[in-house]
C-alpha positions, 0 to 999 in steps of 0.5 A: 779068720774066726768071727762071731755075730748074732748067728754064732761063731764061724771061720771065714772062707776067704783071706782078709787084710787089716787096713785102716783099723778094719778087716777087709776081704782081701779079694773084694775089698769089702769090710767084714761085718762081724766081730773078729775073735781070732786070726793067724798069719798066712802060711808061707810055702817053703821051696822043696817042701810038699 
């Protein structure tokens, strides 16, 4: 997830989930306190592919 705030633009080091109109840390459940400016769907590993 790519975010922006008063410190600049950065990529979050953890997975997030969009719930009830807000982005949340997937592990802790805490709300993301920055403006989300980009994201991508998680990559799904294909069986038999390295």
